[in-house]
Each structure stands twice: as structure tokens, then as C-alpha cells.
PDB file with one MODEL, atoms N, CA, C and O in Angstrom:
MODEL        1
ATOM      1  N   MET A   1     -15.965 -14.157  20.515  1.00  0.00           N
ATOM      2  CA  MET A   1     -15.018 -12.673  20.344  1.00  0.00           C
ATOM      3  C   MET A   1     -13.866 -13.428  20.166  1.00  0.00           C
ATOM      4  O   MET A   1     -13.702 -14.573  20.586  1.00  0.00           O
ATOM      5  N   LYS A   2     -12.805 -12.540  19.322  1.00  0.00           N
ATOM      6  CA  LYS A   2     -11.689 -12.739  18.779  1.00  0.00           C
ATOM      7  C   LYS A   2     -10.682 -11.596  20.371  1.00  0.00           C
ATOM      8  O   LYS A   2     -10.839 -10.457  20.811  1.00  0.00           O
ATOM      9  N   LYS A   3      -9.734 -12.752  20.706  1.00  0.00           N
ATOM     10  CA  LYS A   3      -8.918 -12.274  22.069  1.00  0.00           C
ATOM     11  C   LYS A   3      -7.454 -11.294  20.934  1.00  0.00           C
ATOM     12  O   LYS A   3      -6.822 -11.536  19.906  1.00  0.00           O
ATOM     13  N   ARG A   4      -7.519 -10.452  21.698  1.00  0.00           N
ATOM     14  CA  ARG A   4      -6.412  -9.316  20.818  1.00  0.00           C
ATOM     15  C   ARG A   4      -4.943  -9.693  21.268  1.00  0.00           C
ATOM     16  O   ARG A   4      -4.901 -10.319  22.327  1.00  0.00           O
ATOM     17  N   LEU A   5      -3.710  -9.425  20.649  1.00  0.00           N
ATOM     18  CA  LEU A   5      -2.923 -10.204  20.822  1.00  0.00           C
ATOM     19  C   LEU A   5      -1.817  -8.413  21.304  1.00  0.00           C
ATOM     20  O   LEU A   5      -0.592  -8.385  21.421  1.00  0.00           O
ATOM     21  N   PHE A   6      -2.517  -7.515  21.431  1.00  0.00           N
ATOM     22  CA  PHE A   6      -1.301  -6.418  20.910  1.00  0.00           C
ATOM     23  C   PHE A   6      -2.528  -5.250  21.482  1.00  0.00           C
ATOM     24  O   PHE A   6      -3.727  -5.179  21.211  1.00  0.00           O
ATOM     25  N   VAL A   7      -1.581  -4.325  22.458  1.00  0.00           N
ATOM     26  CA  VAL A   7      -2.672  -3.176  22.733  1.00  0.00           C
ATOM     27  C   VAL A   7      -2.303  -1.992  21.546  1.00  0.00           C
ATOM     28  O   VAL A   7      -1.633  -2.276  20.553  1.00  0.00           O
ATOM     29  N   LYS A   8      -2.806  -0.724  21.789  1.00  0.00           N
ATOM     30  CA  LYS A   8      -2.582  -0.128  20.856  1.00  0.00           C
ATOM     31  C   LYS A   8      -1.766   0.554  21.068  1.00  0.00           C
ATOM     32  O   LYS A   8      -1.598   1.147  20.003  1.00  0.00           O
ATOM     33  N   SER A   9      -0.657   1.140  22.194  1.00  0.00           N
ATOM     34  CA  SER A   9       0.413   1.753  21.724  1.00  0.00           C
ATOM     35  C   SER A   9       1.446   0.436  21.238  1.00  0.00           C
ATOM     36  O   SER A   9       2.593   0.765  20.934  1.00  0.00           O
ATOM     37  N   ASP A  10       1.123  -0.888  21.162  1.00  0.00           N
ATOM     38  CA  ASP A  10       2.225  -1.670  20.289  1.00  0.00           C
ATOM     39  C   ASP A  10       2.151  -1.188  19.207  1.00  0.00           C
ATOM     40  O   ASP A  10       3.218  -0.948  18.642  1.00  0.00           O
ATOM     41  N   TYR A  11       0.940  -0.881  18.548  1.00  0.00           N
ATOM     42  CA  TYR A  11       0.704  -0.981  16.924  1.00  0.00           C
ATOM     43  C   TYR A  11       1.435   0.690  17.196  1.00  0.00           C
ATOM     44  O   TYR A  11       2.271   0.916  16.321  1.00  0.00           O
ATOM     45  N   ILE A  12       1.312   1.631  18.012  1.00  0.00           N
ATOM     46  CA  ILE A  12       2.161   2.859  17.672  1.00  0.00           C
ATOM     47  C   ILE A  12       3.613   2.494  17.377  1.00  0.00           C
ATOM     48  O   ILE A  12       4.272   2.648  16.349  1.00  0.00           O
ATOM     49  N   LYS A  13       3.961   1.919  18.676  1.00  0.00           N
ATOM     50  CA  LYS A  13       5.429   1.670  18.478  1.00  0.00           C
ATOM     51  C   LYS A  13       5.905   0.810  16.941  1.00  0.00           C
ATOM     52  O   LYS A  13       6.987   1.026  16.396  1.00  0.00           O
ATOM     53  N   LEU A  14       4.992  -0.062  16.464  1.00  0.00           N
ATOM     54  CA  LEU A  14       5.447  -0.777  15.542  1.00  0.00           C
ATOM     55  C   LEU A  14       4.773   0.009  14.067  1.00  0.00           C
ATOM     56  O   LEU A  14       4.982  -0.542  12.986  1.00  0.00           O
ATOM     57  N   GLU A  15       4.009   1.243  14.121  1.00  0.00           N
ATOM     58  CA  GLU A  15       4.212   2.282  13.186  1.00  0.00           C
ATOM     59  C   GLU A  15       5.262   3.617  13.413  1.00  0.00           C
ATOM     60  O   GLU A  15       5.388   4.250  12.365  1.00  0.00           O
ATOM     61  N   ILE A  16       5.817   4.016  14.230  1.00  0.00           N
ATOM     62  CA  ILE A  16       7.204   4.598  14.386  1.00  0.00           C
ATOM     63  C   ILE A  16       7.961   3.938  13.872  1.00  0.00           C
ATOM     64  O   ILE A  16       8.495   4.402  12.864  1.00  0.00           O
ATOM     65  N   LEU A  17       8.393   2.391  14.390  1.00  0.00           N
ATOM     66  CA  LEU A  17       9.639   2.186  13.054  1.00  0.00           C
ATOM     67  C   LEU A  17       9.527   1.948  12.638  1.00  0.00           C
ATOM     68  O   LEU A  17      10.579   1.976  11.999  1.00  0.00           O
ATOM     69  N   LYS A  18       8.387   1.148  11.738  1.00  0.00           N
ATOM     70  CA  LYS A  18       7.656   1.686  10.094  1.00  0.00           C
ATOM     71  C   LYS A  18       8.432   2.727   9.316  1.00  0.00           C
ATOM     72  O   LYS A  18       9.285   2.576   8.441  1.00  0.00           O
ATOM     73  N   ALA A  19       7.952   3.754   9.823  1.00  0.00           N
ATOM     74  CA  ALA A  19       8.454   5.371   9.650  1.00  0.00           C
ATOM     75  C   ALA A  19       9.705   4.907   9.027  1.00  0.00           C
ATOM     76  O   ALA A  19      10.051   4.401   7.959  1.00  0.00           O
ATOM     77  N   LEU A  20      10.502   5.473  10.671  1.00  0.00           N
ATOM     78  CA  LEU A  20      11.783   5.513  10.577  1.00  0.00           C
ATOM     79  C   LEU A  20      12.722   4.209   9.704  1.00  0.00           C
ATOM     80  O   LEU A  20      13.932   4.119   9.496  1.00  0.00           O
ATOM     81  N   ARG A  21      11.881   3.541   9.429  1.00  0.00           N
ATOM     82  CA  ARG A  21      12.787   2.309   8.467  1.00  0.00           C
ATOM     83  C   ARG A  21      12.443   2.673   7.595  1.00  0.00           C
ATOM     84  O   ARG A  21      12.688   1.776   6.788  1.00  0.00           O
ATOM     85  N   GLU A  22      11.831   3.711   6.927  1.00  0.00           N
ATOM     86  CA  GLU A  22      11.376   4.264   5.472  1.00  0.00           C
ATOM     87  C   GLU A  22      12.188   5.185   5.368  1.00  0.00           C
ATOM     88  O   GLU A  22      13.001   5.182   4.443  1.00  0.00           O
ATOM     89  N   GLN A  23      12.146   6.214   6.326  1.00  0.00           N
ATOM     90  CA  GLN A  23      12.630   7.465   6.286  1.00  0.00           C
ATOM     91  C   GLN A  23      13.606   7.955   7.761  1.00  0.00           C
ATOM     92  O   GLN A  23      13.206   8.562   8.755  1.00  0.00           O
ATOM     93  N   ASN A  24      14.519   7.613   7.558  1.00  0.00           N
ATOM     94  CA  ASN A  24      15.522   7.545   9.011  1.00  0.00           C
ATOM     95  C   ASN A  24      16.384   9.302   9.491  1.00  0.00           C
ATOM     96  O   ASN A  24      16.742  10.357   8.967  1.00  0.00           O
ATOM     97  N   ASN A  25      16.353   8.815  10.424  1.00  0.00           N
ATOM     98  CA  ASN A  25      16.185  10.641  11.070  1.00  0.00           C
ATOM     99  C   ASN A  25      15.860  11.876  10.838  1.00  0.00           C
ATOM    100  O   ASN A  25      16.428  12.887  10.425  1.00  0.00           O
ATOM    101  N   LEU A  26      14.491  11.485  11.307  1.00  0.00           N
ATOM    102  CA  LEU A  26      13.456  12.197  11.947  1.00  0.00           C
ATOM    103  C   LEU A  26      13.634  13.045  12.927  1.00  0.00           C
ATOM    104  O   LEU A  26      14.344  12.865  13.916  1.00  0.00           O
ATOM    105  N   THR A  27      12.695  14.421  12.551  1.00  0.00           N
ATOM    106  CA  THR A  27      12.598  14.774  13.995  1.00  0.00           C
ATOM    107  C   THR A  27      10.628  14.356  14.862  1.00  0.00           C
ATOM    108  O   THR A  27       9.842  13.814  14.086  1.00  0.00           O
ATOM    109  N   PHE A  28      10.306  14.543  15.766  1.00  0.00           N
ATOM    110  CA  PHE A  28       9.505  14.791  16.546  1.00  0.00           C
ATOM    111  C   PHE A  28       8.190  15.368  15.590  1.00  0.00           C
ATOM    112  O   PHE A  28       7.213  14.687  15.279  1.00  0.00           O
ATOM    113  N   TYR A  29       8.379  16.525  15.283  1.00  0.00           N
ATOM    114  CA  TYR A  29       7.609  17.012  14.040  1.00  0.00           C
ATOM    115  C   TYR A  29       7.250  16.405  12.549  1.00  0.00           C
ATOM    116  O   TYR A  29       6.304  16.543  11.774  1.00  0.00           O
ATOM    117  N   MET A  30       8.498  15.655  12.543  1.00  0.00           N
ATOM    118  CA  MET A  30       8.401  15.092  11.023  1.00  0.00           C
ATOM    119  C   MET A  30       7.462  14.345  11.547  1.00  0.00           C
ATOM    120  O   MET A  30       6.262  14.619  11.539  1.00  0.00           O
ATOM    121  N   LEU A  31       8.078  13.170  12.120  1.00  0.00           N
ATOM    122  CA  LEU A  31       7.479  11.952  12.745  1.00  0.00           C
ATOM    123  C   LEU A  31       5.978  11.664  12.847  1.00  0.00           C
ATOM    124  O   LEU A  31       5.328  10.667  12.532  1.00  0.00           O
ATOM    125  N   THR A  32       5.584  12.975  13.445  1.00  0.00           N
ATOM    126  CA  THR A  32       3.637  13.402  13.833  1.00  0.00           C
ATOM    127  C   THR A  32       3.040  13.142  12.253  1.00  0.00           C
ATOM    128  O   THR A  32       2.201  12.310  11.908  1.00  0.00           O
ATOM    129  N   LYS A  33       3.609  13.928  11.592  1.00  0.00           N
ATOM    130  CA  LYS A  33       2.853  14.550  10.327  1.00  0.00           C
ATOM    131  C   LYS A  33       3.007  12.890   9.521  1.00  0.00           C
ATOM    132  O   LYS A  33       2.222  12.331   8.755  1.00  0.00           O
ATOM    133  N   ILE A  34       4.250  12.464  10.024  1.00  0.00           N
ATOM    134  CA  ILE A  34       4.316  11.090   8.648  1.00  0.00           C
ATOM    135  C   ILE A  34       3.271  10.059   9.363  1.00  0.00           C
ATOM    136  O   ILE A  34       2.522   9.579   8.513  1.00  0.00           O
ATOM    137  N   THR A  35       2.969   9.513  10.866  1.00  0.00           N
ATOM    138  CA  THR A  35       2.681   8.733  11.313  1.00  0.00           C
ATOM    139  C   THR A  35       0.963   8.736  11.479  1.00  0.00           C
ATOM    140  O   THR A  35       0.162   7.811  11.349  1.00  0.00           O
ATOM    141  N   LYS A  36       0.737  10.324  11.859  1.00  0.00           N
ATOM    142  CA  LYS A  36      -0.601  10.784  12.581  1.00  0.00           C
ATOM    143  C   LYS A  36      -0.333  10.370  13.103  1.00  0.00           C
ATOM    144  O   LYS A  36      -0.953   9.306  13.108  1.00  0.00           O
ATOM    145  N   ILE A  37       0.676  10.409  14.105  1.00  0.00           N
ATOM    146  CA  ILE A  37       0.056  10.360  15.905  1.00  0.00           C
ATOM    147  C   ILE A  37       0.419  11.549  16.626  1.00  0.00           C
ATOM    148  O   ILE A  37       1.446  12.219  16.520  1.00  0.00           O
ATOM    149  N   ASN A  38      -0.559  11.709  17.361  1.00  0.00           N
ATOM    150  CA  ASN A  38       0.149  12.662  18.508  1.00  0.00           C
ATOM    151  C   ASN A  38       1.396  12.856  19.132  1.00  0.00           C
ATOM    152  O   ASN A  38       2.114  11.880  19.351  1.00  0.00           O
ATOM    153  N   TRP A  39       1.947  14.665  19.629  1.00  0.00           N
ATOM    154  CA  TRP A  39       2.732  14.214  19.982  1.00  0.00           C
ATOM    155  C   TRP A  39       3.003  13.564  21.517  1.00  0.00           C
ATOM    156  O   TRP A  39       4.136  13.318  21.931  1.00  0.00           O
ATOM    157  N   ASN A  40       1.479  13.274  22.471  1.00  0.00           N
ATOM    158  CA  ASN A  40       1.109  12.495  23.747  1.00  0.00           C
ATOM    159  C   ASN A  40       1.614  11.475  23.872  1.00  0.00           C
ATOM    160  O   ASN A  40       2.053  10.773  24.783  1.00  0.00           O
ATOM    161  N   SER A  41       1.447  11.442  22.201  1.00  0.00           N
ATOM    162  CA  SER A  41       1.390   9.625  22.181  1.00  0.00           C
ATOM    163  C   SER A  41       2.721   9.546  21.900  1.00  0.00           C
ATOM    164  O   SER A  41       3.461   8.830  22.575  1.00  0.00           O
ATOM    165  N   LEU A  42       3.176  10.304  20.832  1.00  0.00           N
ATOM    166  CA  LEU A  42       4.746   9.661  20.677  1.00  0.00           C
ATOM    167  C   LEU A  42       5.910   9.848  20.906  1.00  0.00           C
ATOM    168  O   LEU A  42       6.979   9.460  20.435  1.00  0.00           O
ATOM    169  N   ASN A  43       5.541  10.586  21.800  1.00  0.00           N
ATOM    170  CA  ASN A  43       7.268  11.267  22.978  1.00  0.00           C
ATOM    171  C   ASN A  43       7.642   9.850  24.239  1.00  0.00           C
ATOM    172  O   ASN A  43       8.651   9.354  24.739  1.00  0.00           O
ATOM    173  N   PRO A  44       6.280   9.664  24.313  1.00  0.00           N
ATOM    174  CA  PRO A  44       6.522   8.068  25.379  1.00  0.00           C
ATOM    175  C   PRO A  44       6.634   7.379  25.082  1.00  0.00           C
ATOM    176  O   PRO A  44       7.425   6.646  25.676  1.00  0.00           O
ATOM    177  N   ASN A  45       5.816   6.771  23.580  1.00  0.00           N
ATOM    178  CA  ASN A  45       6.296   5.680  22.928  1.00  0.00           C
ATOM    179  C   ASN A  45       7.859   5.697  22.242  1.00  0.00           C
ATOM    180  O   ASN A  45       8.375   4.696  21.746  1.00  0.00           O
ATOM    181  N   CYS A  46       8.340   6.695  22.296  1.00  0.00           N
ATOM    182  CA  CYS A  46       9.676   6.488  22.036  1.00  0.00           C
ATOM    183  C   CYS A  46      10.867   7.039  22.784  1.00  0.00           C
ATOM    184  O   CYS A  46      11.989   7.355  22.389  1.00  0.00           O
ATOM    185  N   ASN A  47      10.256   7.065  24.078  1.00  0.00           N
ATOM    186  CA  ASN A  47      11.445   6.744  24.757  1.00  0.00           C
ATOM    187  C   ASN A  47      11.431   5.519  25.060  1.00  0.00           C
ATOM    188  O   ASN A  47      12.526   5.109  25.446  1.00  0.00           O
ATOM    189  N   PHE A  48      10.364   4.547  25.027  1.00  0.00           N
ATOM    190  CA  PHE A  48      10.467   3.247  25.450  1.00  0.00           C
ATOM    191  C   PHE A  48      10.959   2.604  24.843  1.00  0.00           C
ATOM    192  O   PHE A  48      11.655   1.807  25.472  1.00  0.00           O
ATOM    193  N   LEU A  49      10.988   2.454  23.359  1.00  0.00           N
ATOM    194  CA  LEU A  49      11.172   1.912  21.615  1.00  0.00           C
ATOM    195  C   LEU A  49      13.063   2.261  22.515  1.00  0.00           C
ATOM    196  O   LEU A  49      13.803   1.346  22.877  1.00  0.00           O
ATOM    197  N   GLU A  50      13.412   3.868  22.665  1.00  0.00           N
ATOM    198  CA  GLU A  50      14.922   4.323  23.337  1.00  0.00           C
ATOM    199  C   GLU A  50      15.773   2.640  24.373  1.00  0.00           C
ATOM    200  O   GLU A  50      16.714   1.850  24.451  1.00  0.00           O
ATOM    201  N   LYS A  51      14.304   3.142  24.978  1.00  0.00           N
ATOM    202  CA  LYS A  51      15.282   2.283  26.450  1.00  0.00           C
ATOM    203  C   LYS A  51      15.639   0.638  25.940  1.00  0.00           C
ATOM    204  O   LYS A  51      16.510  -0.184  26.227  1.00  0.00           O
ATOM    205  N   LEU A  52      14.317   0.674  24.924  1.00  0.00           N
ATOM    206  CA  LEU A  52      14.460  -0.975  24.583  1.00  0.00           C
ATOM    207  C   LEU A  52      15.488  -1.448  23.336  1.00  0.00           C
ATOM    208  O   LEU A  52      15.558  -2.613  22.943  1.00  0.00           O
ATOM    209  N   GLY A  53      16.432  -0.101  22.674  1.00  0.00           N
ATOM    210  CA  GLY A  53      17.020  -0.028  22.261  1.00  0.00           C
ATOM    211  C   GLY A  53      16.823  -0.227  20.853  1.00  0.00           C
ATOM    212  O   GLY A  53      17.644  -0.805  20.141  1.00  0.00           O
ATOM    213  N   PHE A  54      16.026   0.123  20.560  1.00  0.00           N
ATOM    214  CA  PHE A  54      15.206  -0.383  19.083  1.00  0.00           C
ATOM    215  C   PHE A  54      15.230   0.810  18.045  1.00  0.00           C
ATOM    216  O   PHE A  54      15.276   0.607  16.832  1.00  0.00           O
ATOM    217  N   ILE A  55      15.188   2.252  18.693  1.00  0.00           N
ATOM    218  CA  ILE A  55      15.392   3.623  18.559  1.00  0.00           C
ATOM    219  C   ILE A  55      16.562   4.926  19.249  1.00  0.00           C
ATOM    220  O   ILE A  55      16.608   4.866  20.478  1.00  0.00           O
ATOM    221  N   LYS A  56      17.356   5.904  18.700  1.00  0.00           N
ATOM    222  CA  LYS A  56      17.793   6.913  18.922  1.00  0.00           C
ATOM    223  C   LYS A  56      17.797   7.731  18.989  1.00  0.00           C
ATOM    224  O   LYS A  56      18.134   8.325  17.965  1.00  0.00           O
ATOM    225  N   ILE A  57      17.422   8.626  20.279  1.00  0.00           N
ATOM    226  CA  ILE A  57      16.903  10.083  19.891  1.00  0.00           C
ATOM    227  C   ILE A  57      18.078  10.664  20.601  1.00  0.00           C
ATOM    228  O   ILE A  57      18.525  10.445  21.727  1.00  0.00           O
ATOM    229  N   LYS A  58      18.588  11.727  19.327  1.00  0.00           N
ATOM    230  CA  LYS A  58      19.935  12.136  19.171  1.00  0.00           C
ATOM    231  C   LYS A  58      19.678  14.053  19.451  1.00  0.00           C
ATOM    232  O   LYS A  58      19.550  14.575  18.344  1.00  0.00           O
ATOM    233  N   GLN A  59      19.591  15.028  20.514  1.00  0.00           N
ATOM    234  CA  GLN A  59      19.931  16.088  20.672  1.00  0.00           C
ATOM    235  C   GLN A  59      20.754  16.835  20.098  1.00  0.00           C
ATOM    236  O   GLN A  59      21.980  16.741  20.167  1.00  0.00           O
ATOM    237  N   GLU A  60      19.770  18.071  19.153  1.00  0.00           N
ATOM    238  CA  GLU A  60      20.790  18.682  18.029  1.00  0.00           C
ATOM    239  C   GLU A  60      20.109  20.166  18.480  1.00  0.00           C
ATOM    240  O   GLU A  60      19.043  20.598  18.918  1.00  0.00           O
ATOM    241  N   LYS A  61      22.169  20.916  17.856  1.00  0.00           N
ATOM    242  CA  LYS A  61      20.653  22.581  18.120  1.00  0.00           C
ATOM    243  C   LYS A  61      21.339  23.681  16.836  1.00  0.00           C
ATOM    244  O   LYS A  61      22.278  23.710  16.041  1.00  0.00           O
ATOM    245  N   THR A  62      20.713  24.123  17.066  1.00  0.00           N
ATOM    246  CA  THR A  62      20.532  25.117  16.003  1.00  0.00           C
ATOM    247  C   THR A  62      20.746  26.247  16.678  1.00  0.00           C
ATOM    248  O   THR A  62      20.346  26.233  17.843  1.00  0.00           O
ATOM    249  N   PRO A  63      21.353  27.405  16.220  1.00  0.00           N
ATOM    250  CA  PRO A  63      20.878  28.971  16.865  1.00  0.00           C
ATOM    251  C   PRO A  63      19.826  28.802  17.683  1.00  0.00           C
ATOM    252  O   PRO A  63      18.933  28.098  17.212  1.00  0.00           O
ATOM    253  N   GLY A  64      19.663  29.208  18.707  1.00  0.00           N
ATOM    254  CA  GLY A  64      18.292  29.341  19.577  1.00  0.00           C
ATOM    255  C   GLY A  64      17.223  28.168  19.512  1.00  0.00           C
ATOM    256  O   GLY A  64      16.024  28.220  19.786  1.00  0.00           O
ATOM    257  N   MET A  65      17.871  27.263  19.143  1.00  0.00           N
ATOM    258  CA  MET A  65      16.480  26.084  19.190  1.00  0.00           C
ATOM    259  C   MET A  65      17.755  24.756  19.603  1.00  0.00           C
ATOM    260  O   MET A  65      18.964  24.543  19.512  1.00  0.00           O
ATOM    261  N   GLU A  66      16.758  24.259  19.988  1.00  0.00           N
ATOM    262  CA  GLU A  66      16.901  22.556  20.487  1.00  0.00           C
ATOM    263  C   GLU A  66      16.218  21.675  20.163  1.00  0.00           C
ATOM    264  O   GLU A  66      15.051  21.883  20.495  1.00  0.00           O
ATOM    265  N   TYR A  67      16.444  20.299  19.409  1.00  0.00           N
ATOM    266  CA  TYR A  67      15.486  19.679  19.103  1.00  0.00           C
ATOM    267  C   TYR A  67      16.087  17.804  18.801  1.00  0.00           C
ATOM    268  O   TYR A  67      17.244  17.391  18.869  1.00  0.00           O
ATOM    269  N   SER A  68      15.110  17.194  18.548  1.00  0.00           N
ATOM    270  CA  SER A  68      15.787  15.875  18.806  1.00  0.00           C
ATOM    271  C   SER A  68      15.949  14.960  17.320  1.00  0.00           C
ATOM    272  O   SER A  68      15.109  15.524  16.619  1.00  0.00           O
ATOM    273  N   VAL A  69      16.315  14.307  16.808  1.00  0.00           N
ATOM    274  CA  VAL A  69      16.287  13.248  15.850  1.00  0.00           C
ATOM    275  C   VAL A  69      16.369  12.029  15.893  1.00  0.00           C
ATOM    276  O   VAL A  69      17.460  11.534  15.609  1.00  0.00           O
ATOM    277  N   ILE A  70      15.143  11.069  16.293  1.00  0.00           N
ATOM    278  CA  ILE A  70      15.094   9.872  15.634  1.00  0.00           C
ATOM    279  C   ILE A  70      15.530   8.814  14.917  1.00  0.00           C
ATOM    280  O   ILE A  70      15.277   8.993  13.726  1.00  0.00           O
ATOM    281  N   SER A  71      15.895   8.128  15.058  1.00  0.00           N
ATOM    282  CA  SER A  71      16.741   7.175  14.161  1.00  0.00           C
ATOM    283  C   SER A  71      16.658   5.504  14.657  1.00  0.00           C
ATOM    284  O   SER A  71      17.107   5.252  15.775  1.00  0.00           O
ATOM    285  N   ILE A  72      16.180   4.555  13.964  1.00  0.00           N
ATOM    286  CA  ILE A  72      15.614   3.202  13.841  1.00  0.00           C
ATOM    287  C   ILE A  72      17.218   2.637  13.676  1.00  0.00           C
ATOM    288  O   ILE A  72      17.981   2.664  12.710  1.00  0.00           O
ATOM    289  N   THR A  73      17.397   2.045  15.243  1.00  0.00           N
ATOM    290  CA  THR A  73      18.893   0.670  15.145  1.00  0.00           C
ATOM    291  C   THR A  73      18.699  -0.508  14.354  1.00  0.00           C
ATOM    292  O   THR A  73      17.651  -0.898  13.839  1.00  0.00           O
ATOM    293  N   LYS A  74      19.930  -1.069  14.319  1.00  0.00           N
ATOM    294  CA  LYS A  74      19.747  -2.761  13.821  1.00  0.00           C
ATOM    295  C   LYS A  74      18.755  -3.538  14.227  1.00  0.00           C
ATOM    296  O   LYS A  74      18.055  -4.111  13.392  1.00  0.00           O
ATOM    297  N   GLU A  75      18.494  -3.711  15.856  1.00  0.00           N
ATOM    298  CA  GLU A  75      17.986  -3.883  16.447  1.00  0.00           C
ATOM    299  C   GLU A  75      16.284  -3.507  16.481  1.00  0.00           C
ATOM    300  O   GLU A  75      15.325  -4.271  16.597  1.00  0.00           O
ATOM    301  N   GLY A  76      16.326  -2.269  16.357  1.00  0.00           N
ATOM    302  CA  GLY A  76      14.836  -2.301  15.927  1.00  0.00           C
ATOM    303  C   GLY A  76      14.398  -2.627  14.651  1.00  0.00           C
ATOM    304  O   GLY A  76      13.269  -3.116  14.626  1.00  0.00           O
ATOM    305  N   GLU A  77      15.133  -2.459  13.259  1.00  0.00           N
ATOM    306  CA  GLU A  77      14.763  -2.900  12.050  1.00  0.00           C
ATOM    307  C   GLU A  77      14.503  -4.722  12.533  1.00  0.00           C
ATOM    308  O   GLU A  77      13.556  -5.301  12.001  1.00  0.00           O
ATOM    309  N   LYS A  78      15.171  -5.299  13.281  1.00  0.00           N
ATOM    310  CA  LYS A  78      15.609  -6.342  13.512  1.00  0.00           C
ATOM    311  C   LYS A  78      13.948  -7.265  13.982  1.00  0.00           C
ATOM    312  O   LYS A  78      13.393  -8.250  13.494  1.00  0.00           O
ATOM    313  N   ILE A  79      13.677  -6.543  14.891  1.00  0.00           N
ATOM    314  CA  ILE A  79      12.452  -6.597  15.599  1.00  0.00           C
ATOM    315  C   ILE A  79      11.358  -6.051  14.570  1.00  0.00           C
ATOM    316  O   ILE A  79      10.350  -6.353  15.209  1.00  0.00           O
ATOM    317  N   LEU A  80      10.979  -5.568  13.633  1.00  0.00           N
ATOM    318  CA  LEU A  80      10.244  -4.591  13.462  1.00  0.00           C
ATOM    319  C   LEU A  80       9.970  -5.828  11.948  1.00  0.00           C
ATOM    320  O   LEU A  80       8.889  -5.885  11.361  1.00  0.00           O
ATOM    321  N   ASN A  81      11.289  -6.769  11.538  1.00  0.00           N
ATOM    322  CA  ASN A  81      11.238  -7.778  10.592  1.00  0.00           C
ATOM    323  C   ASN A  81      10.422  -9.236  11.335  1.00  0.00           C
ATOM    324  O   ASN A  81      10.185 -10.237  10.658  1.00  0.00           O
ATOM    325  N   LEU A  82      10.118  -9.143  12.599  1.00  0.00           N
ATOM    326  CA  LEU A  82       9.368 -10.143  13.284  1.00  0.00           C
ATOM    327  C   LEU A  82       7.670  -9.755  13.346  1.00  0.00           C
ATOM    328  O   LEU A  82       6.740 -10.491  13.675  1.00  0.00           O
ATOM    329  N   PHE A  83       7.654  -8.864  13.070  1.00  0.00           N
ATOM    330  CA  PHE A  83       6.123  -8.766  12.763  1.00  0.00           C
ATOM    331  C   PHE A  83       5.734  -8.715  10.967  1.00  0.00           C
ATOM    332  O   PHE A  83       4.834  -8.364  10.204  1.00  0.00           O
ATOM    333  N   GLU A  84       6.437  -9.030  10.965  1.00  0.00           N
ATOM    334  CA  GLU A  84       5.802  -8.563   8.809  1.00  0.00           C
ATOM    335  C   GLU A  84       6.392  -9.275   8.115  1.00  0.00           C
ATOM    336  O   GLU A  84       6.229  -9.224   6.896  1.00  0.00           O
TER     337      GLU A  84
ENDMDL
END
């Protein structure tokens, strides 16, 4: 039996970083559509990536609506390059 090096949430984090590298400044909604990761998994993984400094989550407002814009940082791009 082959030993796994990563858990499922690690692969989710890498998919998030890859999607943001391809198209930066995405909303959670757009990120769920691109990655096919549901919001319940996406949100905590994005929050963790932000704590590590790999992504930035910025709150934006339009009349009557508030939303988040997610972007990859230079540190996030560096760490992603280590796994490719």
C-alpha cells in the first residue's frame, strides 16, 4: 500500500491557488464554479490560506450587497511553484 503524503484539504488548497494564479481577483462564487469545490469546503480553506499569507480576501461593497474578492499573493505563487 502506498502512503499518502497529503490529505484532501491539501489538494483543495492547491486547486484554489492554481485557479487564482490563472484568473486573479475572484469572488467565492466564481471560485466555486471554476474549481467545483463547494462553499462549505472552499471558505475554511481560503481562510486558512489567508492566515498563511498565500491569498488575500478583501471585502467589497455595491449598493445593497457585500462580497469578497480573493487574490493570490506572491508568497502563494512561490509555494504553488514548489508543488509543480
